[in-house]
C-alpha positions in Angstrom: 0.1 0.0 0.2 3.1 2.4 0.8 4.8 1.8 -2.3 1.2 2.2 -4.6 0.8 5.7 -2.7 5.4 6.3 -2.8 3.8 5.9 -6.6 0.9 7.7 -7.0 2.7 10.7 -5.5 5.6 10.6 -7.9 3.0 10.3 -11.3 1.2 14.0 -9.5 4.6 15.4 -8.9 5.2 14.6 -12.8 2.1 15.2 -14.5 2.2 18.7 -12.4 5.7 19.5 -14.2 3.8 18.1 -17.8 1.1 20.9 -17.0 3.1 23.7 -16.2 5.4 22.8 -19.4 1.4 23.7 -20.5 1.3 26.7 -19.0 4.7 28.5 -20.6 3.5 27.2 -23.4 1.1 28.0 -24.2 1.9 31.8 -23.4 4.1 31.3 -26.2 1.5 30.4 -28.2 -0.1 33.7 -27.4 2.5 36.5 -27.5 3.5 34.5 -31.3 0.7 34.3 -32.8 -0.5 35.9 -35.5 -4.3 36.1 -35.6 -7.0 36.3 -32.7 -7.8 33.0 -32.9 -4.5 31.2 -32.2 -4.8 33.9 -29.4 -7.6 32.8 -28.0 -6.0 29.0 -29.0 -3.0 29.9 -26.0 -5.8 30.9 -24.0 -8.0 27.7 -23.8 -4.4 25.7 -23.6 -3.6 27.6 -20.2 -7.3 27.2 -18.9 -7.0 22.9 -19.3 -3.5 23.3 -17.7 -4.4 25.2 -14.9 -7.3 23.7 -13.4 -5.4 20.5 -12.6 -3.1 22.1 -11.1 -6.1 23.6 -9.0 -6.3 20.0 -7.3 -2.6 20.0 -6.4 -3.2 18.9 -2.2 -6.0 20.0 -1.4 -9.2 19.1 0.0 -11.7 17.4 -2.5 -15.0 19.4 -2.3 -13.1 23.3 -1.7 -10.4 22.6 -5.0 -14.0 21.0 -6.7 -15.6 24.2 -5.7 -12.7 26.2 -7.0 -12.7 24.7 -10.5 -16.2 24.7 -11.8 -16.1 28.8 -10.1 -13.3 29.4 -12.5 -13.9 26.9 -15.3 -17.6 28.7 -15.4 -15.8 32.4 -15.6 -13.3 31.5 -17.9 -14.8 29.2 -20.3 -18.4 32.1 -21.0 -15.5 34.5 -21.4 -13.9 32.8 -23.7 -17.1 32.1 -25.1 -17.8 36.0 -25.5 -13.8 36.9 -27.2 -14.0 34.0 -29.9 -18.1 34.7 -30.7 -17.0 38.8 -31.4 -13.9 37.9 -32.6 -15.7 35.8 -35.5 -18.1 38.8 -35.8 -15.7 41.0 -36.5 -13.3 38.6 -38.7 -17.1 38.2 -41.3 -17.7 42.0 -41.2 -21.2 41.6 -39.6 -22.1 44.3 -38.7 -19.5 46.7 -39.9 -20.6 49.9 -38.9 -21.0 48.6 -34.8 -17.1 48.0 -35.0 -17.4 49.7 -32.1 -19.2 47.3 -30.3 -17.6 44.6 -31.0 -14.3 46.1 -29.5 -16.2 46.8 -26.6 -17.1 42.6 -26.5 -14.3 41.2 -26.8 -12.5 44.0 -23.6 -14.6 43.0 -21.6 -13.9 39.9 -22.0 -10.7 39.6 -21.8 -10.9 42.5 -18.5 -13.4 38.9 -17.1 -10.8 36.6 -17.6 -7.7 38.6 -15.1 -10.3 39.4 -13.2 -10.6 43.5 -13.5 -13.1 45.3 -12.2 -15.6 45.2 -12.4 -15.4 41.4 -13.1 -13.1 40.8 -10.5 -15.9 39.0 -8.0 -14.6 35.3 -9.2 -10.6 36.7 -8.1 -11.2 36.7 -4.2 -13.3 33.6 -4.2 -11.2 31.1 -5.9 -7.7 32.2 -4.5 -8.8 31.9 -0.8 -9.2 28.4 -1.7 -6.0 27.9 -3.4 -2.7 26.9 -1.6 0.1 29.6 -1.7 2.1 28.6 -5.3 -0.9 27.6 -7.0 -2.5 31.5 -5.8 0.5 32.4 -7.3 -0.2 31.0 -11.1 -3.6 32.4 -11.1 -2.4 36.6 -10.2 0.8 36.6 -12.0 0.7 33.7 -15.5 -2.8 34.0 -15.8 -3.4 36.7 -16.0 -0.4 37.6 -18.9 -2.7 36.0 -21.8 -5.2 37.3 -21.7 -3.0 40.9 -20.8 -1.0 40.4 -24.1 -4.1 40.3 -26.2 -5.6 43.0 -24.3 -2.8 45.4 -26.0 -3.0 44.0 -29.8 -6.7 45.3 -29.2 -7.9 48.9 -29.8 -8.2 50.9 -26.0 -11.6 52.1 -25.7 -13.3 54.3 -22.9 -13.9 50.1 -21.3 -10.2 50.1 -20.4 -10.2 53.5 -19.1 -13.4 53.2 -16.4 -11.9 49.6 -16.0 -8.4 51.1 -14.5 -9.7 53.7 -12.4 -13.1 51.2 -10.7 -9.7 48.5 -10.1 -7.9 51.2 -8.6 -10.7 52.2 -6.0 -11.5 48.5 -4.8 -8.4 47.0 -4.8 -7.5 49.7 -2.8 -10.4 50.1 -0.2 -11.7 45.9 -0.3 -8.9 45.6 0.7 -8.5 47.7 4.2 -10.7 44.7 5.9 -9.2 42.4 4.6 -7.8 39.5 7.6 -7.2 37.2 5.2 -3.4 37.5 3.7 -4.9 35.6 -0.1 -7.0 38.0 0.1 -4.3 40.8 0.9 -2.9 40.4 -1.8 -6.1 39.6 -4.6 -7.3 43.1 -4.0 -3.4 44.0 -3.9 -3.8 41.8 -7.9 -7.4 44.3 -9.1 -5.2 47.3 -7.6 -2.0 46.5 -9.7 -4.0 45.4 -12.7 -4.9 48.8 -13.0 -1.6 50.2 -13.3 -0.8 47.4 -15.6 -3.0 48.4 -18.1 -2.9 52.0 -17.4 1.0 51.7 -18.1 -0.1 49.7 -21.0 -1.8 51.9 -22.5 1.2 55.1 -22.0 4.2 52.3 -22.4 4.5 48.8 -23.3 8.6 48.2 -22.9 7.5 49.6 -18.9 4.5 47.2 -18.9 6.9 44.5 -19.7 9.5 45.9 -17.1 6.6 46.1 -14.3 5.0 43.1 -15.1 7.7 41.8 -14.9 8.6 43.3 -11.4 4.9 42.3 -10.4 5.5 38.5 -10.9 9.0 38.0 -9.0 7.7 40.1 -6.3 4.8 37.8 -5.9 6.5 34.9 -6.4 9.1 36.1 -3.2 6.2 37.0 -0.8 4.1 33.6 -1.6 7.0 31.6 -1.7 8.0 33.0 2.0 4.5 32.6 3.1 3.9 28.9 1.3 7.3 28.0 3.9 6.0 29.6 7.0 3.1 28.2 6.9 0.9 31.4 6.6 -2.3 32.1 5.7 -4.1 34.8 7.9 -2.5 37.7 10.2 -3.0 36.2 13.3 -0.9 33.5 12.5 1.8 36.4 12.2 1.8 36.6 16.5 2.2 32.9 17.3 5.4 32.5 14.5 9.0 32.5 16.2 10.8 32.5 13.3 9.6 35.5 12.3 10.2 37.7 15.7 13.6 36.9 14.3 15.2 40.1 13.2 16.5 39.2 9.8 13.1 38.0 8.2 11.3 40.8 9.9 13.5 42.8 7.9 12.4 40.4 4.6 8.8 40.3 5.4 9.0 44.0 5.8 10.5 44.1 2.5 8.9 41.9 0.6 5.4 44.4 1.4 7.6 47.1 0.8 8.9 45.8 -3.0 4.8 45.1 -3.7 3.8 48.1 -2.9 6.6 49.9 -5.3 7.9 52.4 -2.4 11.4 54.3 -3.7 14.7 53.1 -3.0 12.1 49.3 -4.2 12.5 47.5 -8.0 8.6 48.9 -8.6 9.3 52.0 -7.7 10.6 53.5 -10.8 7.9 51.8 -13.9 5.7 54.0 -11.4 7.3 56.6 -11.6 7.9 57.0 -15.6 4.2 56.2 -16.7 3.5 59.3 -13.6 6.1 61.1 -15.6 4.2 60.2 -19.3 0.7 60.9 -17.6 2.0 64.0 -17.2 3.4 65.2 -19.9 -0.2 64.1 -21.5 -1.6 66.8 -18.5 -3.8 63.9 -17.5 -3.7 65.1 -13.9 -7.3 63.7 -13.1 -5.7 60.7 -13.6 -2.1 60.7 -11.5 -4.1 62.3 -8.9 -6.2 59.4 -8.2 -3.7 56.6 -8.7 -1.6 58.6 -5.8 -4.3 59.2 -3.9 -5.1 55.3 -3.9 -2.1 54.8 -3.6 -1.6 55.9 -0.3 -4.8 54.1 0.7 -3.2 51.0 -0.3 -0.7 51.2 2.0 -2.7 51.1 4.6 -3.5 47.2 4.5 0.1 46.9 3.3 1.0 47.5 7.0 -1.1 45.6 9.0 1.3 42.9 8.2 4.3 44.8 8.3 3.0 45.8 12.3 1.5 42.3 12.9 5.2 40.7 12.9 6.8 43.2 14.6 4.4 42.7 17.8 6.8 40.4 19.9 5.5 37.8 21.6 6.8 35.0 23.3 4.7 32.3 21.9 4.9 28.5 21.0 4.2 28.3 17.5 1.4 25.5 16.0 2.1 25.9 12.8 5.1 23.3 11.0 8.3 25.6 10.4 10.4 23.1 8.7 11.0 24.2 5.0 13.3 27.8 6.3 16.7 27.3 4.5 15.2 28.0 1.0 14.1 32.3 2.1 18.0 32.0 3.4 18.0 32.1 -1.1 15.4 34.7 -0.7 17.3 37.0 1.2 20.0 37.4 -1.3 16.9 37.6 -4.0 15.6 40.6 -1.6 18.8 42.6 -1.7 19.6 41.6 -5.8 16.7 43.3 -6.2 17.1 46.6 -4.6 21.0 46.7 -6.0 19.5 46.7 -9.2 16.5 49.3 -8.8 19.5 51.8 -8.4 20.1 50.4 -12.2 17.4 51.1 -13.2 16.2 54.5 -12.3 19.1 56.0 -15.2 17.3 54.4 -18.0 13.4 54.5 -16.9 13.6 58.6 -15.8 15.9 59.4 -19.2 14.5 57.3 -21.6 12.6 59.7 -24.5 9.5 57.9 -24.7 
């Protein structure tokens, strides 16, 4: 029986690697596709590869619930996307091309969980483990974001940017679950990704890569300490050590893109580009809601700073990996000093 369980575990891990490779392959299909149908096919491969990963090391009821919600949302938005793409190709309603673009962008915004189509993202992310939550909030957004960059920008994108900025900032204030905090932070970051895409695709790529790296470091840290809620930080003896406190605080500052962290400089460049367009209302909204998001980033940091001498109830065996994460974080801060020059003085 034990031999059978070991074989099942090995087969399960091999299948996970296969599905991860398929996720990467789907992104390559979307990037290299010369048509919307090919890009749609890449997104469908990504969907079929991600759903089995949602079952990884999790309870059957919770995983099946999250899988059904995710599948229904992605399948319905894919149907909208395919239908209106074919309408454009067949030149139906040629006098209402803008309306077709609205529906295409609507389906893509639903896929990435941008507000006001965000309701499914917190429900699913709270049921997943940290590793799969990272894939949901980063890699699964890459294909639809690439397709949005190829479409003609409309007022729907602009309204979604403002609403995502507001909802991601305000609703995240009242959360005790770290997964929900990261999720609403992701909704807030979607607004920055979309506005950077509208201004400069190069800045968008830099911002998205930095965002992926930062979320990866945070998810690995919280996964290794098995932390899901803020009250667990009070009980964690390892986080009471000063090195891990500094590491955790630096990670959340990096996610907020506060100087001298790496993510600050793409935001700085976005502000410069907006100022050249004389769009000061947009700049003011981004600054105000960025200050609001700083509040719910402060909650986990304050939790880790409070010292209680208690025995931890959670499993804390895997901490060797965090030495490498600490090295990556310091490299992150050094790279930020190098990147400020091309971002500040580039012509675009």
